[in-house]
N, C-alpha and C positions, 0 to 999 in steps of 0.2 A: 576629569572635571565634571561636576554635576551640572545639569542644565540650569539650575537656579542660582549658581554662583556668580553669574555675570549676565547682564541684560543683552538682548539681541543687538541693540544699538551700540553698547560699549564694546562688545566683541567685534563688531563690524568696523569699529574705529581703531582697533589695535594696530600699532606700528610693527615693523620688523624688530626683533629683539633676540637676545641670547638667553636661554633658559637652561637650568640644570635638568639632566635626564633623571627620571624616576628610577628607583631600584629595580622595579619590574622591567622597565625598558632596557636597562643595562644587562640584566639577566637574560632577557630574550635575545638581545643582540649578541651577547656572548655565545649563546647556544647556536644561533642561526647564522651569524656572519663572521664570528671570530674564532671558530673552531674550538670553543671552550676556554679560550684565553681572555679573561676579562681585562687584562692590561692593554689589550688592543682596542677596547671600546672607549670612545670619548665619553666624558662625563657631562658635557654641555652640547647644545645644538643651537644653531641659528634657525629661527623660525620666521618666515615671512608673514607679517600680519595681514589681516583681511583688508585694511585700508589700501595698502599699495597693490594688492592683488586686484581689488575691485576698481582701482584707478587705471589699470592697464587697458589699452585699446581693445585687445582681444585676449581671451582666456581659452586654454585648451586643457582639459582634464583627461589624462590617460589612465585607465584602470586595466590591470592585466592579471590580477590574482583572484582566485576563487573567494578569498576572504573579503574582497571588496564588494561582492554581490549583496550581502545583507545591508551594509551601510547605504549603498546606492539605492536599493529597493526602499529603505526607510525614508530616504530623501524624497523619492517620488510619491510615497504614501502620504507625506506631509503636505502635498499639494503646493510646493513652492515656498512654504513658510520657513524662513531661516531659523536655525538653532545653533548655539555654540557647541552643543553636543555632537553635531554633524557639520563641521566647518564647510565642507563642499556644498552644503545647502545654500550658502550665500551666493553661489554662482547663479542661482535663479534670478538674482537681482541684476546681474551683469547684462549689458545690452548686446554683447557679441561673444558668447562662449560656445564651445563645442565639447561634447563628452564622447569619448571613444572607449568602448569596453570591448576588449579584444576577443572575448569568447562568443561574440555575436548574441549574447543574451540581452544586452542593453545597448542601444545605439540611438541616442537622442541628440538632436542639434537644435539650437534656438535660431530663430530668424530675426 
């Protein structure tokens, strides 16, 4: 999704929904998690919208893969401004969230 396809407010109000997976996601999941058998990869996924996530009393974001370093760094570089391009950036608006990055490169907690 391009950043300009949906407003910050509209993305933040999205409910939980079921969406079709993109061809690229299916191909990646086939290679990484299905041993090359695309018949084992679902074609749809349930995605929790930002509205129910932000309505939670507490939020915990666990990051444990090196591929998550760049998006998390981009979120911090934005100074807390949410963007649909980086959905986790909306957690900056949450009153009680914690981020744990297991490689000890990033460990931020809100108060």
